[in-house]
C-alpha positions as CSV (number, residue, x, y, z in Angstrom):
1,M,0.1,0.1,0.1
2,N,1.3,3.8,-0.7
3,F,1.0,6.2,1.6
4,S,-2.0,7.5,0.2
5,H,-4.2,4.5,0.8
6,V,-3.1,4.5,4.5
7,L,-3.9,7.8,4.8
8,L,-7.4,7.2,3.3
9,L,-7.8,4.4,5.9
10,V,-7.1,6.2,8.7
11,F,-9.3,9.6,7.7
12,A,-12.1,6.4,7.4
13,C,-11.6,4.8,10.7
14,L,-11.4,8.6,12.2
15,V,-14.9,9.5,10.5
16,A,-16.3,6.3,11.5
17,L,-15.4,6.9,15.2
18,C,-16.5,10.5,15.2
19,S,-19.9,10.1,13.6
20,V,-21.2,6.9,16.3
21,G,-23.0,8.7,18.8
22,A,-23.0,7.5,22.8
23,A,-25.4,5.1,24.3
24,P,-28.5,7.2,25.8
25,E,-27.8,5.2,29.0
26,P,-25.4,2.4,29.9
27,R,-26.5,-0.9,30.4
28,W,-24.9,-1.4,33.7
29,K,-25.9,1.4,36.4
30,I,-23.1,0.8,39.0
31,F,-23.2,4.4,40.3
32,K,-27.0,4.2,40.6
33,K,-26.7,1.2,42.7
34,I,-23.8,2.6,44.6
35,E,-26.2,5.8,45.5
36,K,-29.3,3.4,46.4
37,V,-27.1,1.6,48.7
38,G,-25.7,4.5,50.4
39,R,-29.4,5.8,50.4
40,N,-30.6,2.7,52.2
41,V,-27.8,3.1,54.9
42,R,-28.9,6.4,55.4
43,D,-32.1,6.0,56.0
44,G,-32.0,3.0,58.2
45,I,-29.4,4.9,60.7
46,I,-32.1,7.7,60.9
47,K,-34.7,5.1,61.7
48,A,-32.5,3.4,64.3
49,G,-31.5,6.6,66.0
50,P,-34.6,6.9,68.7
51,A,-34.2,3.2,69.4
52,I,-30.2,3.8,70.0
53,A,-31.3,6.5,72.2
54,V,-33.4,4.6,74.4
55,L,-31.2,1.7,74.9
56,G,-28.5,4.5,75.8
57,E,-30.5,5.8,78.5
58,A,-31.7,2.2,79.6
59,K,-27.7,1.4,80.2
60,A,-27.0,4.6,81.9
61,L,-30.0,3.5,84.2
62,G,-28.5,0.4,84.7
63,K,-25.2,1.7,86.1
């Protein structure tokens, strides 16, 4: 192959890569899953707060 064929091949590959659009949404949503786990942990801590406070008061009375 001479230089013009190689240059044409590189240019065609470049055009093909630039014309391909990205997928609108990835198939695996790892960051969404991590966010959901964090949200569940936060909500669990908030809901357990009063119960932990009661246990702390009971422990203080037992001393």
